[in-house]
C-alpha positions as CSV (number, residue, x, y, z in Angstrom):
1,X,-46.9,-13.8,-8.2
2,X,-49.4,-11.1,-7.5
3,X,-49.5,-7.7,-9.2
4,X,-51.5,-4.5,-8.3
5,X,-53.4,-3.5,-11.4
6,X,-54.7,0.1,-11.1
7,X,-57.9,1.5,-12.6
8,X,-57.4,1.9,-16.3
9,X,-58.1,4.9,-18.5
10,X,-59.7,4.4,-21.9
11,X,-58.0,6.9,-24.2
12,X,-60.2,5.8,-27.1
13,X,-63.3,7.2,-25.2
14,X,-61.6,10.1,-23.4
15,X,-59.5,12.4,-25.6
16,X,-59.3,16.1,-26.2
17,X,-61.5,17.7,-28.9
18,X,-60.0,20.1,-31.4
19,X,-60.3,23.7,-30.2
20,X,-63.0,24.6,-32.7
21,X,-65.0,21.6,-31.7
22,X,-64.6,22.4,-28.0
23,X,-65.9,25.9,-28.5
24,X,-68.9,24.6,-30.5
25,X,-69.8,22.0,-27.9
26,X,-69.2,24.4,-25.0
27,X,-71.6,26.9,-26.6
28,X,-74.2,24.2,-27.2
29,X,-74.0,22.8,-23.7
30,X,-73.4,26.0,-21.7
31,X,-74.5,28.8,-24.0
32,X,-71.0,30.4,-23.6
33,X,-70.7,31.9,-27.1
34,X,-67.6,34.1,-26.6
35,X,-65.8,31.9,-24.1
36,X,-66.3,34.4,-21.4
37,X,-66.8,32.0,-18.5
38,X,-64.2,30.0,-16.7
39,X,-66.1,26.8,-16.0
40,X,-65.2,24.2,-13.4
41,X,-66.8,20.8,-13.7
42,X,-67.7,18.4,-10.9
43,X,-68.5,14.9,-11.9
44,X,-69.9,12.5,-9.3
45,X,-73.1,11.6,-7.5
46,X,-74.6,13.8,-4.9
47,X,-73.8,11.6,-2.0
48,X,-72.1,13.2,1.0
49,X,-68.7,11.7,0.2
50,X,-68.4,13.8,-3.0
51,X,-68.6,16.9,-0.8
52,X,-69.9,19.4,-3.4
53,X,-70.8,21.7,-0.4
54,X,-67.2,22.7,-0.2
55,X,-67.2,24.0,-3.7
56,X,-70.4,25.9,-3.0
57,X,-68.8,27.4,0.1
58,X,-65.7,28.3,-1.9
59,X,-67.9,30.1,-4.5
60,X,-69.6,32.0,-1.7
61,X,-66.1,33.1,-0.4
62,X,-65.1,34.2,-3.9
63,X,-68.3,36.2,-4.2
64,X,-67.8,37.9,-0.8
65,X,-64.3,38.9,-1.9
66,X,-65.4,40.2,-5.3
67,X,-63.4,37.5,-7.0
68,X,-66.2,35.5,-8.5
69,X,-66.4,37.5,-11.8
70,X,-66.8,35.0,-14.6
71,X,-66.3,31.8,-12.6
72,X,-68.9,29.1,-13.0
73,X,-69.4,25.6,-11.5
74,X,-71.3,22.9,-13.3
75,X,-72.1,19.7,-11.4
76,X,-73.0,16.4,-13.0
77,X,-74.2,13.3,-11.1
78,X,-77.0,11.0,-10.0
79,X,-79.6,13.1,-8.3
80,X,-81.4,10.1,-6.9
81,X,-78.5,8.2,-5.4
82,X,-78.6,6.8,-1.9
83,X,-78.3,9.7,0.7
84,X,-78.5,12.2,-2.1
85,X,-77.7,15.8,-1.0
86,X,-79.1,17.3,-4.2
87,X,-82.2,19.0,-2.6
88,X,-80.1,20.4,0.3
89,X,-77.4,21.7,-2.1
90,X,-80.0,23.4,-4.3
91,X,-81.4,25.2,-1.2
92,X,-78.0,26.4,-0.1
93,X,-77.1,27.7,-3.6
94,X,-80.4,29.6,-3.6
95,X,-79.8,30.9,-0.1
96,X,-76.4,32.2,-1.1
97,X,-77.7,33.8,-4.2
98,X,-75.4,31.8,-6.4
99,X,-78.0,30.3,-8.9
100,X,-76.3,32.2,-11.8
101,X,-72.9,30.7,-10.9
102,X,-73.6,27.1,-9.9
103,X,-75.7,24.6,-11.7
104,X,-76.6,21.1,-10.5
105,X,-77.3,18.7,-13.3
106,X,-78.3,15.1,-13.5
107,X,-75.8,12.4,-14.6
108,X,-74.8,12.5,-18.3
109,X,-74.1,9.6,-20.7
110,X,-71.4,11.1,-22.9
111,X,-69.1,12.4,-20.1
112,X,-66.2,13.1,-22.6
113,X,-68.0,15.9,-24.3
114,X,-68.7,17.6,-20.9
115,X,-65.1,17.3,-19.7
116,X,-64.0,18.8,-23.0
117,X,-66.4,21.7,-22.6
118,X,-65.2,22.8,-19.1
119,X,-61.9,24.5,-18.3
120,X,-61.0,22.4,-15.3
121,X,-62.2,19.7,-13.0
122,X,-63.0,20.0,-9.3
123,X,-62.8,16.9,-7.0
124,X,-63.6,18.0,-3.4
125,X,-64.3,14.5,-2.2
126,X,-63.8,13.5,1.5
127,X,-62.1,10.3,0.2
128,X,-61.6,8.4,-3.1
129,X,-60.1,5.2,-4.1
130,X,-58.5,5.5,-7.6
131,X,-60.7,8.3,-9.1
132,X,-61.6,7.7,-12.7
133,X,-62.5,11.3,-13.3
134,X,-58.9,12.4,-12.7
135,X,-57.6,10.0,-15.3
136,X,-60.3,11.0,-17.7
137,X,-59.6,14.7,-17.2
138,X,-55.9,14.3,-17.9
139,X,-56.7,12.4,-21.1
140,X,-58.7,15.4,-22.1
141,X,-55.9,17.9,-21.1
142,X,-58.0,19.4,-18.3
143,X,-56.2,20.3,-15.0
144,X,-57.8,19.1,-11.8
145,X,-58.2,20.8,-8.4
146,X,-58.4,18.0,-5.8
147,X,-58.7,17.6,-2.1
148,X,-55.6,16.1,-0.5
149,X,-57.8,13.3,1.0
150,X,-59.0,12.3,-2.5
151,X,-55.5,12.4,-3.9
152,X,-54.2,9.5,-1.9
153,X,-52.9,7.9,-5.1
154,X,-51.0,11.1,-6.0
155,X,-52.4,11.2,-9.5
156,X,-52.6,15.0,-9.3
157,X,-49.3,16.8,-9.0
158,X,-49.2,20.5,-8.0
159,X,-48.6,22.8,-11.0
160,X,-48.0,19.8,-13.3
161,X,-51.6,18.6,-14.0
162,X,-53.5,20.5,-11.3
163,X,-53.6,21.7,-7.8
164,X,-54.3,20.2,-4.3
165,X,-56.1,21.8,-1.4
166,X,-56.7,20.9,2.2
167,X,-59.6,18.6,2.6
168,X,-62.9,20.2,3.7
169,X,-61.4,23.7,3.6
170,X,-63.5,26.0,1.3
171,X,-61.2,29.0,1.7
172,X,-58.3,26.9,0.6
173,X,-60.3,25.7,-2.4
174,X,-61.4,29.2,-3.3
175,X,-57.8,30.3,-3.3
176,X,-56.8,27.5,-5.7
177,X,-59.8,28.1,-8.0
178,X,-58.9,31.8,-8.3
179,X,-55.2,30.8,-8.8
180,X,-56.0,28.4,-11.6
181,X,-58.3,30.8,-13.4
182,X,-55.6,33.4,-13.5
183,X,-52.6,31.0,-14.0
184,X,-53.9,28.2,-16.1
185,X,-52.0,24.9,-16.0
186,X,-51.4,23.4,-19.4
187,X,-50.6,19.7,-19.1
188,X,-47.3,18.9,-20.7
189,X,-47.5,16.5,-23.6
190,X,-44.6,14.3,-22.2
191,X,-46.3,14.2,-18.8
192,X,-49.6,13.1,-20.5
193,X,-47.8,10.4,-22.5
194,X,-46.2,9.1,-19.4
195,X,-49.6,9.0,-17.7
196,X,-51.1,7.1,-20.7
197,X,-48.2,4.6,-20.6
198,X,-49.0,3.9,-16.9
199,X,-52.8,3.9,-17.0
200,X,-54.2,3.2,-20.5
201,X,-56.3,0.0,-20.9
202,X,-54.1,-1.1,-23.9
203,X,-50.8,-0.7,-22.1
204,X,-51.9,-2.3,-18.8
205,X,-53.6,-5.2,-20.6
206,X,-50.4,-5.9,-22.6
207,X,-48.3,-5.8,-19.5
208,X,-50.4,-8.0,-17.2
209,X,-52.8,-10.0,-19.2
């Protein structure tokens, strides 16, 4: 008999920091002493599939509509991956005058501390399999805004643990970013425990192995 075993989430590596520790780490990583910024994190290489350009276009739209205010986007990923868009994205950010609002960073080793230091996760990918970053974000109590094309496993549920937007539509993404900033989604503890029961390494290992 065959079983489908989904990607597993390691809740011993990915977990929410205490509030005071989150603030300290956030200040250390992003120099946000007074928690004035609303920071979206994008985690993934700079290959075309990850579609960071949609987030940049969304930020441009927010800026044009005077809605950018304290919103910031921090990207983390392999700058030197095959077909990397890093240099192109940097030029577009500069052209749009968004250097103060969007920062492209190289990949980081301790992803958990960076997830804990942002307010929410963006996943604008053109497609995904079973995205680990979604599971890791939920374990850290961070809501996710995800393209409908990347959410084919329905890990993100609207207004439960995040929001979805139409794939490749920067205006739709801008709307959801502004919405989440002003109406933050707190992931329910029961919902998170249900998620852990279905996706944690320990539980899946005990069930199938």
